[in-house]
C-alpha positions as MATLAB code, in Angstrom:
seq = 'MKQLIFYLILIVNSVKAQTVFGPLGAEASAMGGANIAASNSFSVQNNVAGMVWSNKAEISIYNEMKYRLSNLSLSNINILIPFKHFHLGASINYFGYNLYNQQKFNVAIARKLNSQFSLGISMALFGVNISENSQAYAFLGDIGIQYIPTKKWHFGLSLFNPTQSKLSENNNLKIPTYARMGVSYNVSDKLLCNAEFEKSLGLPEIYRTGFAYKIHPSFILRAGGSSNPFLLTFGVGVKWSKLKVDMATSYHQVLGITPHLSLIYVFAD';
ca = [
     137.578  160.020  128.329;
     135.528  156.830  128.050;
     137.091  155.487  131.265;
     136.562  158.774  133.120;
     132.886  158.951  132.162;
     132.350  155.343  133.135;
     134.049  155.843  136.540;
     131.805  158.829  137.249;
     128.702  156.857  136.356;
     129.886  153.960  138.484;
     130.645  156.106  141.537;
     127.354  157.997  141.366;
     125.329  154.840  140.838;
     127.719  152.263  142.304;
     125.422  150.577  144.781;
     122.514  150.315  142.332;
     124.913  148.723  139.826;
     125.154  145.717  142.171;
     128.854  145.387  141.435;
     129.598  142.914  144.242;
     126.039  141.614  144.498;
     125.431  140.017  141.112;
     125.867  136.334  140.206;
     129.460  135.208  140.770;
     131.606  132.582  139.070;
     132.655  132.050  135.476;
     130.258  129.102  135.184;
     127.334  131.385  136.015;
     128.728  134.213  133.863;
     128.921  131.931  130.823;
     125.212  131.077  131.254;
     123.987  134.657  131.389;
     124.230  134.727  135.195;
     121.407  132.179  135.594;
     122.560  130.103  138.555;
     120.018  130.565  141.358;
     119.298  126.811  141.375;
     122.960  125.720  141.176;
     125.024  124.098  143.926;
     128.736  124.720  144.551;
     130.937  126.932  146.709;
     129.769  130.039  144.819;
     126.368  129.339  146.385;
     127.768  131.028  149.499;
     126.770  134.248  147.731;
     124.614  133.252  144.757;
     122.012  131.314  146.776;
     123.006  130.100  150.230;
     120.488  127.252  150.118;
     122.537  125.639  147.349;
     125.459  124.955  149.680;
     123.832  121.847  151.195;
     123.907  119.722  148.051;
     127.736  119.713  148.012;
     128.993  116.898  150.243;
     132.691  117.847  150.217;
     134.597  120.910  151.329;
     135.372  123.358  148.523;
     137.343  126.510  147.982;
     136.815  128.736  144.949;
     138.281  131.934  143.549;
     136.907  134.214  140.871;
     138.023  137.249  138.922;
     136.393  139.419  136.291;
     137.702  142.562  134.605;
     134.690  144.604  133.565;
     135.056  145.763  129.972;
     138.788  144.922  130.192;
     139.449  147.907  132.495;
     141.862  146.974  135.287;
     140.351  149.525  137.695;
     136.985  147.770  137.341;
     138.200  144.332  138.426;
     136.242  142.153  140.832;
     138.012  139.487  142.919;
     136.277  136.892  145.068;
     137.128  133.903  147.276;
     134.690  131.423  148.841;
     134.997  128.554  151.314;
     132.334  125.889  151.818;
     132.514  123.358  154.679;
     129.881  120.599  155.076;
     128.879  119.230  158.478;
     126.470  116.473  159.428;
     123.436  118.672  160.022;
     124.349  121.923  158.274;
     126.821  123.605  155.908;
     128.929  126.692  156.634;
     130.333  129.141  154.110;
     132.375  132.330  154.018;
     133.419  134.694  151.239;
     135.266  137.927  150.512;
     134.702  140.294  147.571;
     136.788  143.248  146.452;
     135.947  145.528  143.543;
     137.734  148.618  142.279;
     141.087  150.245  142.954;
     142.728  152.529  145.524;
     140.597  155.627  144.796;
     137.283  153.797  144.705;
     136.477  150.304  145.916;
     133.754  148.096  147.337;
     134.208  145.231  149.788;
     131.816  142.551  150.978;
     132.555  140.029  153.746;
     130.009  137.251  153.977;
     129.234  134.316  156.334;
     126.468  131.823  155.612;
     124.754  128.758  157.061;
     122.341  126.348  155.368;
     120.698  123.018  156.025;
     118.397  120.498  154.394;
     114.803  120.584  155.576;
     114.233  117.212  153.918;
     115.452  115.367  150.828;
     113.929  118.009  148.512;
     114.046  121.368  150.326;
     116.970  123.407  151.643;
     117.100  126.746  153.441;
     120.015  129.118  154.031;
     120.722  132.533  155.503;
     123.755  134.781  155.387;
     125.021  137.984  156.946;
     127.457  140.378  155.319;
     129.403  143.548  155.981;
     129.411  145.771  152.900;
     131.564  148.849  152.510;
     132.415  151.557  149.983;
     135.623  153.607  150.075;
     136.080  156.732  147.969;
     139.717  157.874  148.102;
     140.960  157.971  151.708;
     138.448  160.465  153.026;
     135.068  158.815  152.646;
     134.044  155.385  153.900;
     130.620  153.921  154.558;
     129.674  150.474  155.876;
     126.479  148.555  156.519;
     125.342  145.117  157.661;
     122.884  143.218  155.496;
     121.539  139.738  154.959;
     119.857  137.408  152.518;
     117.704  134.285  152.556;
     117.761  131.413  150.062;
     115.558  128.427  149.295;
     116.018  125.534  146.892;
     113.561  122.815  145.895;
     114.589  119.677  144.004;
     111.477  117.585  143.272;
     113.276  115.299  140.776;
     116.770  114.796  139.420;
     115.809  116.786  136.327;
     114.192  119.833  137.959;
     115.894  122.241  140.401;
     114.205  125.439  141.619;
     115.754  128.344  143.522;
     114.647  131.540  145.257;
     116.750  134.204  146.979;
     115.779  137.423  148.806;
     118.656  139.866  149.146;
     118.715  142.665  151.722;
     115.030  142.296  152.743;
     115.590  144.829  155.567;
     116.542  147.478  152.963;
     119.789  148.383  154.711;
     121.642  151.382  153.320;
     125.117  152.790  153.704;
     124.100  155.975  155.508;
     120.945  157.385  157.036;
     122.017  160.808  155.766;
     122.052  160.069  152.029;
     120.315  158.065  149.355;
     123.054  155.477  148.835;
     120.795  152.471  149.224;
     122.021  148.911  148.974;
     119.820  147.074  146.447;
     116.928  144.959  147.668;
     115.926  142.300  145.174;
     114.470  138.853  144.641;
     115.827  136.223  142.273;
     113.980  133.094  141.237;
     114.768  130.508  138.644;
     114.967  126.932  137.485;
     117.491  124.417  136.168;
     116.321  121.609  133.918;
     118.517  118.627  133.080;
     117.295  117.821  129.593;
     119.683  114.851  129.489;
     122.948  113.700  131.021;
     124.714  116.079  128.631;
     122.448  119.130  128.373;
     121.449  121.555  131.157;
     119.181  124.593  130.680;
     118.782  127.442  133.196;
     116.356  130.369  133.357;
     116.084  133.123  135.955;
     114.173  136.286  136.818;
     115.378  139.125  139.059;
     113.440  142.118  140.356;
     115.019  144.963  142.340;
     113.045  147.676  144.105;
     112.861  150.690  141.811;
     114.717  149.032  138.922;
     113.652  147.154  135.766;
     113.384  143.371  135.751;
     116.353  141.271  134.661;
     115.932  138.038  132.713;
     118.758  135.526  132.423;
     119.040  132.268  130.547;
     121.772  129.846  129.569;
     122.671  126.280  128.749;
     125.589  123.916  129.297;
     126.489  121.024  127.008;
     128.829  118.303  128.267;
     130.975  117.260  125.323;
     133.104  115.067  127.589;
     132.964  114.323  131.330;
     135.879  116.748  131.697;
     134.848  119.413  129.164;
     131.684  121.575  129.039;
     130.534  124.292  126.632;
     128.228  127.062  127.918;
     126.323  130.011  126.444;
     123.564  132.399  127.452;
     122.350  135.957  127.757;
     120.703  138.488  130.045;
     118.727  141.727  129.886;
     119.158  145.163  131.533;
     121.831  145.484  130.336;
     121.646  143.187  127.337;
     124.607  140.777  127.417;
     125.651  137.804  125.317;
     127.760  135.231  127.154;
     129.694  132.070  126.456;
     132.425  129.987  128.054;
     133.993  126.608  128.762;
     134.637  124.436  131.787;
     137.444  121.926  132.267;
     137.925  119.451  135.114;
     141.146  117.781  136.270;
     140.659  115.418  139.186;
     139.626  117.696  142.097;
     140.204  120.984  140.254;
     137.623  122.697  138.036;
     138.558  125.637  135.796;
     135.865  127.782  134.210;
     136.382  130.611  131.708;
     133.767  132.932  130.256;
     133.273  136.080  128.225;
     130.314  138.455  128.357;
     129.700  141.027  125.633;
     128.000  144.420  126.031;
     127.189  146.067  122.694;
     128.441  149.490  123.870;
     131.073  148.858  126.536;
     132.582  145.702  125.064;
     133.960  142.485  126.491;
     134.326  141.327  130.106;
     136.533  138.255  130.729;
     135.743  135.913  133.654;
     137.857  133.196  135.277;
     137.156  130.942  138.256;
     138.759  127.937  139.935;
     137.072  125.440  142.256;
     139.063  122.922  144.295;
     137.150  120.061  145.910;
     138.935  118.540  148.899;
     139.272  114.792  149.380;
     137.173  112.934  151.957;
];
């Protein structure tokens, strides 16, 4: 019964739930989702402007199983390719199961404006399938900016779906339009603190915060939290040569635990 009720809520309010639109990656998930100022291949979707600070090609994969329900799994793959004057990225998301699913196909481009500012844009095709009889698709975009005044301070801003695209002109299934802004502060070589604010049209604000502590160059502990809904998060990151493995858990006081896992492979020069 719990699963049935949750599915019904999800289907009725699926687009507003931002299932494939929220912060991606176990690193971000462990820090309450606060990653708007981060830079890695997950920036293809989290903030396209962050792609430019990675100087090597990367591929990443991510999976989460919301509240440990297999039918509420989200899978994601990202590719980031740096060029001399710009960076290109692409990603694919899939959420759900055969009777209800969401897909998002994303392409992105970003470049440095100078040594401190970067700008990126992306375009995506988003779709929702309910059984085999109902499908709806829409094109949408987002814009990202990052500002790095010093090595300690990183700022990020992202505007998602500023055109307010929706799945159908004949219904109220709107794709969320929201802004995210936040900061990363490197307290020391070992400690990083992130904070973020998100505001969607017609929805309450979301606050996210988290920290990462580097116990060893190859091992990192992370923790954080977020509001609306209230979540507590924690996780670890391990690095072997060119491979990074991140694991996280987020806890909802009513619905329970969501496990997160991501892998990032950085290609050689």
